[in-house]
C-alpha atoms as one frame of an Amber mdcrd trajectory, in Angstrom:
protein
  -0.022  -0.053  -0.007   0.967   3.613  -0.551   0.649   5.365   2.854   1.005
   9.105   3.556   2.389   9.733   7.045   1.687  13.066   8.783   5.300  13.497
   9.962   5.152  16.232  12.712   8.790  16.239  13.741   7.980  14.251  16.906
   8.996  10.721  17.912   5.568   9.310  17.612   5.034  10.011  13.823   8.737
   9.159  13.228   8.257   5.683  14.590   4.998   5.448  12.767   6.702   6.053
   9.440   9.415   3.441  10.403   6.934   0.652  11.340   4.982   1.051   8.087
   8.258   0.923   6.150   9.146  -2.273   7.971   5.813  -3.735   7.069   6.740
  -3.316   3.336   4.458  -0.196   2.468   5.435   2.583   0.172   5.679   5.482
   2.652   5.529   9.104   1.870   6.021  11.854   4.520   4.066  15.048   4.580
   4.787  17.709   7.039   1.854  20.239   7.836   2.782  23.797   8.317  -0.035
  25.128  10.220   1.220  28.371  11.785   3.500  31.184  10.640   3.241  33.625
  13.538   6.111  33.386  15.949   4.840  36.419  18.080   2.574  34.179  20.238
   4.954  31.169  20.839   7.051  30.829  23.843  10.216  30.251  21.752  12.384
  32.757  20.028  11.237  31.417  16.635   8.304  29.554  15.274   8.675  26.070
  16.326   7.396  24.737  12.953  10.970  25.483  11.528  12.689  23.185  14.076
   9.982  20.414  13.764  10.159  20.370   9.970  14.021  20.098  10.103  13.503
  17.182  12.548  10.872  15.622  10.193  13.118  16.002   7.176  16.120  14.353
   9.035  13.810  11.432   9.902  12.617  11.121   6.329  16.201  11.253   5.097
  17.365   8.571   7.647  14.409   6.288   6.477  14.982   7.180   2.844  11.412
   8.227   2.207  10.083  11.133   0.148   9.299  14.349   2.142   7.230  17.376
   1.321   6.008  20.385   3.392   2.455  21.553   2.758   1.340  24.969   3.976
  -2.105  24.746   5.620  -1.850  27.912   7.838  -4.634  29.788   6.034  -7.017
  26.788   6.386  -6.004  26.267   9.983  -6.595  29.792  10.956 -10.002  29.749
   9.290 -11.195  26.331  10.658  -9.452  26.089  14.068  -8.086  29.492  15.300
 -11.155  31.577  14.295 -13.478  28.953  15.756 -11.473  29.183  19.028 -11.562
  32.852  19.284 -15.423  32.755  18.651 -15.953  30.042  21.250 -14.007  31.793
  23.984 -15.744  35.062  23.213 -19.155  33.250  23.770 -17.922  32.010  27.174
 -17.380  28.438  26.017 -14.319  26.085  26.333 -13.357  24.748  22.889 -10.895
  21.879  22.091  -8.913  22.836  19.136  -7.059  19.427  18.987 -10.320  17.588
  18.377 -11.321  20.131  15.650  -7.761  19.943  14.117  -8.188  16.155  13.568
 -11.710  16.585  12.100 -11.151  19.433   9.998  -7.481  19.412   9.037  -5.630
  16.121   9.548  -8.399  13.772   8.484 -10.241  16.116   6.064  -8.076  18.397
   3.975  -4.734  16.734   4.741  -6.268  13.366   3.965  -7.726  14.577   0.653
  -4.349  15.905  -0.156  -2.812  12.480   0.547  -5.452  10.884  -1.569  -4.707
  13.103  -4.472  -1.056  11.921  -4.278  -2.318   8.384  -4.770  -2.368   7.207
  -1.267  -4.332   4.252  -0.028  -4.217   5.316   3.653  -3.036   8.088   5.869
  -1.208   7.328   9.098  -0.447   9.493  12.110   1.266   9.100  15.368  -1.809
   8.870  17.560  -2.045   6.414  20.497  -5.229   4.787  19.257  -6.267   1.908
  17.201  -8.688   1.182  14.394 -10.048  -2.130  13.014 -13.049  -3.373  11.323
 -15.623  -6.030  11.200 -18.476  -6.853   8.771 -22.182  -6.718   9.675 -24.857
  -9.259   8.583 -25.304  -7.306   5.312 -21.600  -7.458   4.487 -21.041  -3.751
   5.239 -17.594  -3.000   6.769 -17.907  -1.269  10.306 -14.694   0.578  11.576
 -14.024   0.656  15.189 -12.125   3.387  16.952 -10.332   1.840  19.906  -8.252
   3.169  22.803  -4.535   2.994  22.584  -2.882   0.088  24.605  -0.931   2.687
  26.620  -3.463   3.947  29.055  -1.303   6.971  30.004  -1.163   8.065  26.345
  -4.528   7.002  24.874  -5.439   9.712  22.462  -8.760   8.270  21.209 -10.582
  11.231  22.762  -8.906  13.552  20.265 -10.290  11.361  17.417 -13.857  11.394
  18.699 -15.325  13.439  15.759 -14.028  11.213  13.107 -16.515   9.556  10.699
 -16.597   5.939   9.381 -15.336   7.356   6.066 -12.235   8.938   7.677 -11.609
   5.844   9.857 -11.677   3.633   6.742  -8.604   5.561   5.434  -6.737   6.090
   8.763  -3.905   4.022  10.329  -2.566   4.342  13.829   0.535   2.011  13.865
   1.808   2.941  17.389  -1.573   2.289  19.005  -0.436  -1.095  20.120   2.689
   0.301  21.773   3.558   2.195  24.885   5.382   5.465  24.896   8.565   3.946
  26.306   8.484   1.196  23.589   8.194   3.998  20.888  11.168   5.868  22.352
  13.139   2.500  22.452  12.462   1.808  18.858  13.463   5.348  17.893  16.729
   4.940  19.784  17.555   1.585  18.351  17.467   2.886  14.808  19.101   6.292
  15.586  16.260   8.669  14.973  16.891  12.275  15.871  13.616  12.556  17.448
  14.212   9.703  19.947  14.641  11.934  23.037  12.486  14.875  21.859  10.050
  16.085  24.429   6.388  15.745  23.691   4.857  18.868  22.161   2.902  21.107
  24.542   0.262  23.593  23.603  -2.056  23.958  20.681  -2.105  21.269  17.906
   0.731  22.147  15.555   1.370  25.544  16.704   3.745  24.772  19.526   4.293
  26.088  23.055   1.592  28.778  23.108   0.684  31.105  25.929  -3.082  30.702
  25.700  -4.002  34.076  27.279  -1.342  35.697  25.180  -2.705  33.885  22.059
  -6.325  34.960  22.838  -5.343  38.581  23.430  -4.212  38.621  19.718  -7.898
  39.064  18.868  -9.892  39.347  22.091  -9.238  42.656  23.887  -8.683  42.946
  27.608 -11.707  44.273  29.388 -11.646  44.841  33.191 -14.456  43.142  35.066
 -15.439  42.007  38.521 -14.818  38.652  40.380 -17.838  37.800  42.531 -17.547
  35.050  45.306 -20.612  32.854  45.731 -20.703  31.198  49.223 -21.526  27.599
  50.096 -24.586  28.586  52.145 -26.118  30.448  49.156 -29.902  29.766  48.771
 -29.042  28.814  45.153 -27.651  25.509  46.391 -30.297  24.839  48.912 -33.360
  24.756  46.795 -35.334  21.570  47.080 -35.312  19.317  44.107 -38.613  19.718
  42.207 -41.014  16.850  41.392 -40.202  15.774  37.754 -42.917  14.625  35.310
 -40.409  12.790  33.173 -36.760  11.682  32.944 -36.045  14.260  30.411 -37.241
  17.050  32.977 -34.978  15.558  35.581 -31.982  15.545  33.257 -32.651  19.059
  32.144 -32.606  20.042  35.736 -29.407  18.154  36.603 -27.490  19.503  33.640
 -28.746  23.185  33.936 -26.506  26.116  34.093 -27.196  28.175  37.392 -27.535
  31.913  36.305 -25.656  33.685  39.040 -26.202  37.356  39.661 -23.828  40.012
  41.250 -26.296  40.363  44.118 -25.892  36.669  44.949 -22.381  37.134  46.226
 -19.556  39.619  47.161 -17.168  41.379  44.806 -13.660  40.259  45.855 -11.466
  41.309  42.871 -10.999  42.241  39.299  -9.990  40.361  36.133  -8.988  41.387
  32.595 -11.745  39.676  30.656 -14.095  36.671  31.377 -13.140  35.314  27.895
  -9.640  34.459  29.091 -10.777  32.057  31.690 -12.662  28.626  31.966 -14.870
  26.711  34.362 -12.857  25.065  37.097  -9.780  27.245  36.686  -8.110  28.416
  39.958  -4.793  29.836  38.760  -4.314  33.353  37.537  -7.239  34.911  39.509
  -4.995  36.848  41.982  -7.330  35.985  44.943  -5.989  35.774  48.380  -7.349
  35.499  51.898  -8.928  32.077  51.557  -8.099  28.728  53.296  -8.623  26.908
  49.991  -8.268  27.986  46.335 -11.152  29.754  44.665 -12.520  28.032  41.433
 -14.412  29.618  38.622 -17.950  28.198  38.714 -19.543  30.389  36.026 -18.781
  33.280  33.599 -21.433  35.982  32.770 -20.159  37.309  29.413 -22.715  39.976
  28.901 -21.567  41.977  32.068 -18.233  40.481  32.066 -18.433  38.991  35.543
 -16.493  35.879  36.851 -18.235  33.917  39.649 -15.992  31.814  41.961 -16.527
  29.525  44.990 -14.003  28.374  47.607 -12.628  24.879  47.508 -12.677  21.941
  45.005 -15.868  20.525  46.591 -17.808  23.711  46.172 -21.416  22.822  45.141
 -21.545  25.012  42.053 -18.581  23.237  40.663 -20.301  19.931  40.275 -22.986
  18.356  38.153 -24.586  15.035  37.716 -25.513  15.459  34.036 -24.643  17.232
  30.852 -26.633  18.074  27.740 -25.669  17.793  24.034 -28.040  19.318  21.454
 -28.788  16.889  18.643 -27.120  19.316  16.076 -23.790  18.869  18.001 -24.025
  15.085  18.197 -21.803  12.751  16.342 -21.826   8.985  16.244 -18.538   7.332
  15.240 -20.597   4.023  15.282 -23.650   5.118  13.243 -25.203   1.761  13.611
 -25.369   2.207  17.367 -27.024   5.610  17.294 -29.694   5.996  19.914 -33.329
   6.667  18.905 -35.768   9.092  20.604 -36.571   7.463  24.046 -33.711   5.005
  24.088 -30.772   4.811  26.713 -27.436   3.065  26.806 -24.965   2.410  29.701
 -21.495   3.701  28.706 -18.173   5.034  30.012 -17.643   8.685  29.352 -15.223
  11.524  29.633 -15.334  15.255  28.770 -11.664  16.101  29.156  -8.552  14.284
  27.530  -6.856  13.424  30.889 -10.015  12.425  32.716 -10.383   8.881  33.618
 -13.500   7.204  32.128 -16.627   7.670  34.251 -19.671   5.344  34.469 -22.642
   6.958  32.845 -25.926   6.545  31.052 -26.945   8.135  27.724 -30.442   9.240
  27.256 -31.677  10.270  23.837 -34.747  12.668  23.443 -36.219  14.544  20.586
 -33.970  17.596  20.754 -31.034  16.450  22.901 -28.873  13.677  24.237 -28.172
  13.739  28.075 -25.254  11.970  29.815 -26.024  11.175  33.474 -23.049  10.162
  35.444 -23.111   7.707  38.336 -21.036  10.293  40.311 -20.884  13.990  40.525
 -18.500  15.488  37.996 -16.306  18.616  38.440 -15.961  21.616  36.061 -18.285
  20.676  33.195 -17.970  23.606  30.655 -19.951  24.466  27.563 -18.039  23.944
  24.435 -16.099  20.854  25.604 -16.338  17.507  23.759 -17.892  14.702  25.735
 -17.126  11.186  24.381 -18.409   7.820  25.175 -17.181   4.278  25.065 -18.251
   0.711  25.352 -15.287  -1.251  26.669 -12.305   0.241  24.859 -14.276   1.399
  21.729 -15.202   5.040  21.354 -18.626   5.016  19.819 -19.702   8.706  19.948
 -19.130  12.259  21.022 -20.669  15.800  21.122 -20.282  19.326  22.150 -21.602
  20.214  25.559 -24.428  22.731  25.526
């Protein structure tokens, strides 16, 4: 097979290319240049230059063709502009999930196919395999990577059956130490290179600095809500239906300035997220204060003291049907149906026991245990065993 590898200049994609070459495939390396602006990175120069040089050295070492493709305009339009817009609305986007759906496994994949590729491979810690249903249709399964510490299936949660049919993840069966060991054994320049931090393919970005490129600072107030607030002591109403109960459990509490006490100032609610405790400049508390809500219209941040603060926790979340995506379309729930799953709404979060409930306008995820810092705009994904079967944007 002819396989195009997205060679990023890191150890994972380097070993991906090597493994495919060892399997006898015709391997071509493409480096995606997705960002040109060095002013927002934490290095002296744009990291893509160093990364593309490393990728080139790996390609030369393996003796495979190498090409750089400039996708910076597309990346800005589909990922960066989306990110700015989401933060401005008071939501918490995940650009890495979007990067995979919109760039790597869409435009990049189409570019690879135009070069005559049969498949596209990346250095993700995930696995894909397939089975056939009773009608002979091939069903593709997105599985967690074998390395529990590095599993990246969450970042691939928006991929479709068509995208998975053309995707390969050769290191998904390996652990990170095994990948580094292979790279050392064959003398790859990336063997000891640190994992990239920050935004997908941009580099070590200071997020507040990055957001300030387009979102202007705007001084606002920090209001502390207290644990004994009547907002948390209201009795649970009688519900006429399960849908009503889930709507209540997933609701966003609309705090007002009069519900608490002004304890500080901030430079813009759009620069913060739910659950954040750092960077608030709040003192005089026994425990850290955490952001429990942002009121964008009046630019107010609401905080509560302590990681167990009631306003920080929810039992359920809601996903509008328009933001719902089933990797396994054949397992899609119909109105009134439910399903027991394991779910997460952050990359590093351990999987949580939960039940999906599908209704006419939305899907709800009810967790067995209270969950901390559920934020609008995050992607929730759900699994059965080690297979990721669906995802959606939290309303």
